[in-house]
C-alpha positions as CSV (number, residue, x, y, z in Angstrom):
1,X,-23.1,7.2,33.8
2,X,-20.5,4.7,32.7
3,X,-17.8,6.2,30.4
4,X,-17.3,4.6,27.0
5,X,-14.4,2.1,26.9
6,X,-13.5,2.1,23.2
7,X,-13.8,4.4,20.2
8,X,-16.9,2.7,18.9
9,X,-18.8,3.4,22.1
10,X,-17.4,6.9,22.2
11,X,-18.9,7.6,18.8
12,X,-22.2,6.1,19.7
13,X,-22.3,8.4,22.8
14,X,-22.1,11.4,20.4
15,X,-18.8,12.7,21.7
16,X,-17.5,15.7,19.7
17,X,-13.8,16.7,19.6
18,X,-12.8,20.3,20.3
19,X,-9.5,22.1,20.9
20,X,-8.3,22.8,24.4
21,X,-8.7,26.6,23.8
22,X,-12.3,26.1,22.7
23,X,-12.9,23.9,25.7
24,X,-11.5,26.4,28.2
25,X,-13.3,29.2,26.4
26,X,-16.7,27.5,26.5
27,X,-16.3,26.5,30.2
28,X,-15.4,30.2,31.0
29,X,-18.5,31.4,29.2
30,X,-20.6,29.0,31.2
31,X,-19.0,30.2,34.5
32,X,-19.5,33.9,33.6
33,X,-23.2,33.2,32.7
34,X,-23.8,31.4,36.0
35,X,-21.9,33.9,38.1
36,X,-19.3,31.4,39.3
37,X,-16.0,32.6,40.7
38,X,-13.4,32.1,38.0
39,X,-10.2,32.1,40.1
40,X,-11.1,31.2,43.7
41,X,-8.5,32.2,46.3
42,X,-7.0,35.0,44.2
43,X,-7.6,38.3,46.0
44,X,-7.2,41.8,44.6
45,X,-7.2,41.1,40.9
46,X,-11.0,41.2,40.4
47,X,-11.1,44.6,38.6
48,X,-7.6,44.5,37.1
49,X,-6.0,41.2,36.1
50,X,-8.9,38.8,35.9
51,X,-10.9,40.8,33.2
52,X,-7.7,40.8,31.0
53,X,-7.4,37.0,31.5
54,X,-11.1,36.5,30.6
55,X,-10.5,38.5,27.4
56,X,-7.5,36.5,26.5
57,X,-9.3,33.2,26.9
58,X,-12.3,34.5,24.9
59,X,-9.9,35.5,22.2
60,X,-8.2,32.1,22.4
61,X,-4.8,33.6,23.1
62,X,-1.8,32.2,24.9
63,X,-0.8,34.2,28.0
64,X,2.3,35.4,29.7
65,X,2.0,36.9,33.2
66,X,4.6,39.7,33.9
67,X,5.2,40.7,37.5
68,X,7.5,40.7,40.4
69,X,7.8,37.7,42.7
70,X,4.9,36.9,45.1
71,X,2.2,38.3,42.8
72,X,0.3,35.0,42.5
73,X,1.4,34.3,38.9
74,X,1.9,30.6,39.5
75,X,-1.5,30.4,41.4
76,X,-3.2,32.0,38.5
77,X,-1.7,29.5,36.0
78,X,-2.7,26.6,38.2
79,X,-6.2,27.9,38.5
80,X,-6.7,27.4,34.7
81,X,-7.1,23.7,35.5
82,X,-10.6,24.4,36.8
83,X,-11.6,25.6,33.3
84,X,-10.8,22.2,31.8
85,X,-13.4,19.5,31.4
86,X,-13.4,17.1,34.3
87,X,-12.5,14.2,32.0
88,X,-11.7,13.8,28.3
89,X,-11.1,10.6,26.3
90,X,-7.6,9.6,25.2
91,X,-6.2,6.7,23.2
92,X,-5.2,4.2,25.8
93,X,-1.4,4.1,26.4
94,X,-0.7,7.2,24.2
95,X,2.2,9.3,25.5
96,X,0.6,12.5,24.2
97,X,-3.0,12.0,25.2
98,X,-4.2,11.7,21.6
99,X,-7.7,12.4,20.6
100,X,-9.4,9.0,19.8
101,X,-11.4,10.7,17.0
102,X,-8.5,12.7,15.6
103,X,-5.1,11.1,16.5
104,X,-1.9,12.8,15.4
105,X,0.9,10.4,16.5
106,X,2.2,7.5,14.4
107,X,1.7,4.9,17.1
108,X,-2.0,5.8,17.5
109,X,-2.6,5.7,13.7
110,X,-1.1,2.2,13.6
111,X,-3.2,1.1,16.6
112,X,-6.4,2.4,15.0
113,X,-5.7,0.6,11.8
114,X,-5.2,-2.7,13.7
115,X,-8.2,-2.5,16.1
116,X,-10.5,0.0,14.6
117,X,-13.6,0.9,16.6
118,X,-12.5,-1.6,19.3
119,X,-9.4,0.5,20.1
120,X,-9.5,1.0,23.9
121,X,-9.7,4.5,25.4
122,X,-8.9,6.0,28.8
123,X,-10.3,9.1,30.5
124,X,-7.8,11.7,31.5
125,X,-8.7,14.0,34.4
126,X,-8.2,17.7,34.3
127,X,-5.2,17.5,36.7
128,X,-3.5,15.1,34.3
129,X,-3.7,17.6,31.6
130,X,-1.7,20.3,33.3
131,X,2.1,20.3,33.2
132,X,4.4,22.9,34.8
133,X,8.1,23.6,34.5
134,X,10.4,26.0,36.2
135,X,12.7,27.5,33.6
136,X,16.4,27.2,34.6
137,X,19.5,27.5,32.5
138,X,20.0,23.8,32.6
139,X,16.7,22.9,31.0
140,X,17.3,21.0,27.7
141,X,15.5,20.5,24.4
142,X,15.0,16.9,25.6
143,X,13.1,18.1,28.7
144,X,10.7,20.2,26.8
145,X,10.4,18.7,23.3
146,X,11.9,15.2,23.4
147,X,14.9,13.0,22.5
148,X,15.7,9.8,20.7
149,X,15.2,7.0,23.1
150,X,18.3,4.8,23.1
151,X,16.3,1.8,24.5
152,X,13.9,1.9,21.6
153,X,16.9,2.1,19.2
154,X,18.4,-0.9,20.9
155,X,15.1,-2.8,20.4
156,X,15.6,-2.3,16.6
157,X,13.8,0.9,15.8
158,X,15.3,3.3,13.2
159,X,16.2,7.0,13.9
160,X,13.7,7.9,11.1
161,X,10.9,6.1,13.0
162,X,8.8,8.5,15.0
163,X,8.1,5.8,17.6
164,X,11.8,5.8,18.5
165,X,11.3,9.2,20.2
166,X,10.8,9.9,23.8
167,X,8.5,13.0,24.0
168,X,9.2,15.9,26.4
169,X,6.8,17.9,28.5
170,X,5.2,20.0,25.7
171,X,4.1,17.1,23.5
172,X,2.9,15.3,26.7
173,X,0.8,18.4,27.3
174,X,-1.1,17.8,24.1
175,X,-4.8,18.7,24.6
176,X,-3.9,20.4,27.8
177,X,-2.1,23.3,29.4
178,X,1.7,23.8,29.6
179,X,2.9,26.4,32.0
180,X,6.5,27.6,32.3
181,X,7.6,29.7,35.2
182,X,10.3,32.4,34.7
183,X,10.4,32.0,30.9
184,X,13.4,34.4,30.3
185,X,15.7,32.0,32.3
186,X,15.6,29.5,29.5
187,X,18.7,29.5,27.3
188,X,18.1,31.2,23.9
189,X,18.5,28.0,21.9
190,X,15.8,26.4,24.1
191,X,13.6,29.4,23.5
192,X,14.1,29.0,19.7
193,X,13.1,25.3,20.0
194,X,10.0,26.3,22.1
195,X,9.0,28.9,19.5
196,X,9.5,26.4,16.7
197,X,7.2,23.8,18.2
198,X,4.5,26.3,19.1
199,X,4.6,28.3,15.8
200,X,5.6,25.8,13.1
201,X,4.3,22.6,14.8
202,X,7.6,20.9,13.9
203,X,9.4,18.7,16.5
204,X,13.0,18.7,15.4
205,X,15.2,16.2,17.2
206,X,18.7,15.5,16.0
207,X,17.9,16.6,12.5
208,X,14.8,14.3,12.3
209,X,11.6,16.3,11.7
210,X,8.1,15.2,12.8
211,X,5.0,17.0,11.8
212,X,3.1,17.0,15.1
213,X,0.2,19.5,15.2
214,X,0.0,19.8,19.0
215,X,-3.0,21.3,20.7
216,X,-1.6,23.1,23.7
217,X,-2.7,26.1,25.7
218,X,0.6,27.9,26.7
219,X,1.0,29.9,29.9
220,X,4.2,31.5,31.1
221,X,5.4,33.9,33.7
222,X,8.3,36.4,33.7
223,X,9.8,39.1,35.9
224,X,9.6,42.6,34.4
225,X,13.3,43.1,34.9
226,X,14.0,40.2,32.5
227,X,11.2,41.1,30.1
228,X,12.3,44.4,28.8
229,X,14.2,44.9,25.5
230,X,17.4,44.3,27.4
231,X,16.0,41.1,29.0
232,X,16.7,37.5,28.2
233,X,13.7,36.5,26.1
234,X,13.9,36.4,22.3
235,X,11.5,38.7,20.4
236,X,9.9,36.0,18.2
237,X,8.9,34.0,21.3
238,X,7.6,37.1,23.1
239,X,5.6,37.8,20.0
240,X,4.0,34.3,20.1
241,X,1.9,35.2,23.2
242,X,-1.4,36.8,22.4
243,X,-1.7,38.5,25.8
244,X,0.9,40.0,28.0
245,X,-0.8,40.6,31.3
246,X,0.8,42.6,34.2
247,X,0.2,41.4,37.7
248,X,0.6,43.6,40.8
249,X,0.8,43.6,44.6
250,X,-2.4,44.2,46.6
251,X,-3.6,47.7,45.8
252,X,-4.9,48.2,49.4
253,X,-3.8,47.3,52.9
254,X,-7.2,45.5,53.4
255,X,-6.5,43.2,50.4
256,X,-3.0,42.4,51.8
257,X,-4.6,41.6,55.2
258,X,-7.2,39.3,53.5
259,X,-4.5,37.4,51.5
260,X,-2.3,37.1,54.6
261,X,-5.1,35.7,56.7
262,X,-6.1,33.3,53.9
263,X,-2.6,31.9,53.3
264,X,-1.0,31.8,56.8
265,X,-0.4,28.5,58.5
266,X,-3.2,27.3,60.8
267,X,-2.1,26.1,64.2
268,X,-3.9,23.1,65.8
269,X,-4.6,25.6,68.6
270,X,-6.4,27.9,66.2
271,X,-9.5,28.3,68.4
272,X,-7.3,30.0,71.0
273,X,-5.8,32.6,68.6
274,X,-7.2,36.2,68.6
275,X,-5.6,38.4,66.0
276,X,-6.5,42.1,66.7
277,X,-7.3,44.0,63.6
278,X,-4.5,46.5,64.3
279,X,-1.9,43.8,64.5
280,X,-3.1,42.3,61.1
281,X,-2.9,45.8,59.6
282,X,0.6,46.5,61.1
283,X,2.0,43.3,59.6
284,X,0.5,44.1,56.2
285,X,1.7,47.7,56.4
286,X,5.3,46.6,57.0
287,X,5.3,45.0,53.6
288,X,3.7,48.0,52.0
289,X,6.3,50.3,53.5
290,X,9.0,48.0,52.2
291,X,7.7,48.4,48.7
292,X,8.4,52.1,48.7
293,X,11.5,52.1,50.9
294,X,14.5,53.8,49.1
295,X,17.1,51.4,50.5
296,X,15.2,48.3,49.2
297,X,15.7,47.1,45.6
298,X,12.2,47.5,44.1
299,X,13.1,45.7,40.9
300,X,13.1,42.3,42.7
301,X,9.9,43.2,44.5
302,X,8.6,42.6,48.1
303,X,6.5,39.5,48.0
304,X,3.2,39.1,49.8
305,X,4.9,36.1,51.4
306,X,6.7,38.6,53.6
307,X,3.4,39.5,55.1
308,X,2.3,35.9,55.4
309,X,5.5,34.7,57.1
310,X,5.7,37.7,59.3
311,X,2.2,37.0,60.5
312,X,3.1,33.4,61.2
313,X,6.2,34.6,63.2
314,X,4.3,36.9,65.5
315,X,1.7,34.3,66.1
316,X,4.4,31.8,66.9
317,X,6.0,34.1,69.4
318,X,2.7,34.8,71.1
319,X,2.1,31.1,71.2
320,X,5.4,30.6,73.1
321,X,4.2,33.3,75.6
322,X,0.8,31.5,75.9
323,X,2.7,28.3,76.8
324,X,5.3,29.9,79.1
325,X,3.0,32.3,81.0
326,X,-0.1,30.1,80.9
327,X,-2.2,32.8,79.1
328,X,-5.8,32.2,78.3
329,X,-5.5,33.2,74.6
330,X,-2.8,33.5,71.9
331,X,-2.7,37.2,71.1
332,X,0.2,38.9,69.2
333,X,1.6,42.2,70.6
334,X,3.9,44.8,69.2
335,X,6.8,43.4,71.2
336,X,6.5,40.2,69.1
337,X,7.4,42.2,66.0
338,X,11.1,42.0,67.1
339,X,11.0,38.4,65.7
340,X,10.0,39.2,62.2
341,X,13.6,39.8,61.1
342,X,14.0,36.1,60.6
343,X,11.0,35.9,58.3
344,X,11.9,39.2,56.4
345,X,15.6,38.8,55.8
346,X,16.2,37.0,52.6
347,X,12.9,38.1,51.1
348,X,14.0,41.7,50.5
349,X,17.0,42.8,48.5
350,X,18.9,45.7,50.0
351,X,20.7,48.3,47.9
352,X,23.7,48.0,50.1
353,X,25.3,45.4,52.3
354,X,25.7,44.7,56.0
355,X,23.5,42.9,58.6
356,X,23.4,45.9,60.9
357,X,22.1,48.1,58.1
358,X,19.5,45.4,57.2
359,X,18.3,45.2,60.8
360,X,18.1,49.0,60.9
361,X,15.9,49.1,57.8
362,X,13.6,46.4,59.2
363,X,13.3,48.3,62.5
364,X,12.5,51.5,60.5
365,X,9.8,49.6,58.5
366,X,8.2,48.5,61.8
367,X,8.2,52.1,63.2
368,X,6.6,53.4,60.0
369,X,3.9,50.7,59.9
370,X,3.1,51.1,63.6
371,X,2.7,54.9,63.3
372,X,0.6,54.6,60.2
373,X,-1.8,52.2,61.8
374,X,-1.8,54.1,65.1
375,X,-2.8,57.3,63.3
376,X,-5.5,55.4,61.3
377,X,-7.2,54.5,64.6
378,X,-6.4,57.7,66.5
379,X,-6.0,60.5,64.0
380,X,-8.7,62.6,65.7
381,X,-8.1,61.5,69.3
382,X,-7.2,63.9,72.1
383,X,-4.6,62.1,74.4
384,X,-4.3,64.8,77.0
385,X,-6.2,62.8,79.7
386,X,-4.1,59.7,79.0
387,X,-0.8,61.6,79.0
388,X,-1.7,63.2,82.3
389,X,-1.1,59.7,83.8
390,X,2.6,60.2,83.2
391,X,3.3,62.8,85.9
392,X,6.0,62.5,88.6
393,X,8.1,60.1,86.6
394,X,5.3,57.6,86.3
395,X,6.3,54.8,83.8
396,X,4.6,51.8,82.2
397,X,6.7,48.7,81.6
398,X,6.0,46.3,78.7
399,X,7.7,43.2,77.5
400,X,6.9,40.1,75.5
401,X,7.6,38.2,78.7
402,X,5.1,40.0,80.9
403,X,1.8,38.2,81.5
404,X,-1.4,39.9,80.5
405,X,-2.8,40.3,84.1
406,X,0.2,42.6,84.8
407,X,-0.8,44.8,81.9
408,X,-4.3,44.9,83.2
409,X,-3.1,45.8,86.6
410,X,-1.1,48.7,85.2
411,X,-4.1,49.8,83.0
412,X,-6.5,50.0,85.9
413,X,-4.7,53.0,87.3
414,X,-4.7,54.8,83.9
415,X,-7.3,57.4,83.0
416,X,-8.6,57.9,79.4
417,X,-8.5,54.3,78.3
418,X,-12.2,53.6,77.9
419,X,-12.6,55.0,74.3
420,X,-9.3,53.5,73.3
421,X,-10.6,50.1,74.4
422,X,-13.7,50.6,72.2
423,X,-11.7,51.7,69.1
424,X,-9.3,48.8,69.4
425,X,-12.1,46.3,70.3
426,X,-10.5,45.1,73.5
427,X,-12.3,42.0,74.7
428,X,-10.0,40.4,77.3
429,X,-6.7,40.8,79.2
430,X,-4.6,39.5,76.3
431,X,-6.0,41.9,73.8
432,X,-5.7,44.7,76.4
433,X,-2.0,44.0,76.6
434,X,-1.6,44.2,72.9
435,X,-3.7,47.4,72.6
436,X,-1.8,49.1,75.4
437,X,1.5,48.4,73.6
438,X,0.1,50.0,70.4
439,X,-1.0,53.1,72.3
440,X,2.3,53.5,74.1
441,X,4.4,52.9,71.0
442,X,2.2,55.2,68.9
443,X,2.6,58.0,71.3
444,X,6.3,57.4,71.5
445,X,6.6,57.6,67.7
446,X,4.6,60.9,67.8
447,X,7.1,62.2,70.3
448,X,4.8,62.3,73.3
449,X,6.4,59.6,75.3
450,X,10.0,58.5,75.7
451,X,11.1,54.9,75.5
452,X,14.0,53.2,77.3
453,X,15.1,49.6,77.2
454,X,15.9,48.2,80.7
455,X,16.9,44.6,81.2
456,X,15.0,43.4,78.2
457,X,11.9,45.4,79.0
458,X,10.6,48.7,77.6
459,X,9.8,51.6,79.9
460,X,7.5,54.4,78.6
461,X,7.6,57.8,80.3
462,X,6.5,61.3,79.6
463,X,8.8,62.9,77.1
464,X,10.6,66.0,78.3
């Protein structure tokens, strides 16, 4: 159906104006009734955060999300776009997307007086109605609210003329959503200006006041460390938000695995990649162990991006092996975990200093994660038959640079592997190599096998 091109046609079509909060609320109600997913791609918040968001929307409240980094706060805010109408009419050429049936800016009032029902309209898409700003100390009132435009003054307009203003992001978000990341990082005087425009509806620029009743749905995010009474957000602005919703990291390892698999980079050679379930679980468990480690600063958090980038790193190293050794499949092994330091360092904040100490903490996280996953697969398993293979100084050699057929050759002479293969879902030589490394390292961490590094390779023998 062709969209109306002017105000007269819009009225004939029976268009009814509504506020942005009413629009989002009604679209949410429709999605709930029809069972549609409200926030696609957001995992782990179904029973905790999302119900609170739905309540806030139904109550027509502005929202601030409070949580550590990497808790999908920005993704949640951007997902609100899907709750807007696909298109809405706006006065053509208006800087603040004015409602053709209820304009608020001076220039639109003037235009309607001159052209009446023939005033042209445009149709703004939902993506055009979402504006986002990262709060930094250098953000100014002009960025958010506006400033006198010197070009318009040079053209002959007066300072007392509203049309001499250049509007900032918030007025330009009229009839839409304005999201601001890390709100407490705004300077206090900017927070006061933000509060003023949202609460009093006054745009004050260089002493000139404009009554501008904006229609904006405000979203914001903040870190808990900055959101306390000692934080850097003024109380009146904090009070302006109807809902203060706390986000969180995945509550289970399974959720972290799902998020990691959803978000990781997809290689062009994806059809060759096999990710054993135990390797997915180990990568996720490393992040979970980091979130409870006493030497890691928990106030800054351990982002889910640690899991995502670590997964990408082990896949990348297994891809190098695939190319170098001409493997049939790309399968990560435990020995590939040596390369996650590059994708972990910088994402966690240590309580102390020193690269050696940081490397030691990361190595400890890997050991804890491997043992946790090994025990989850083999808590009730009796390894006596397998350990009997390690008599008379028998050793098994592993390395990221050893081809999978060599692992298979070593495995053929080992007894007690059949049930292990089933539990770890071994389907080919590459997965066998990865599974064997898990079993050997797990038994080493249990104290059943000793481990020695020899010329870049690892040798596992019976522990004395």
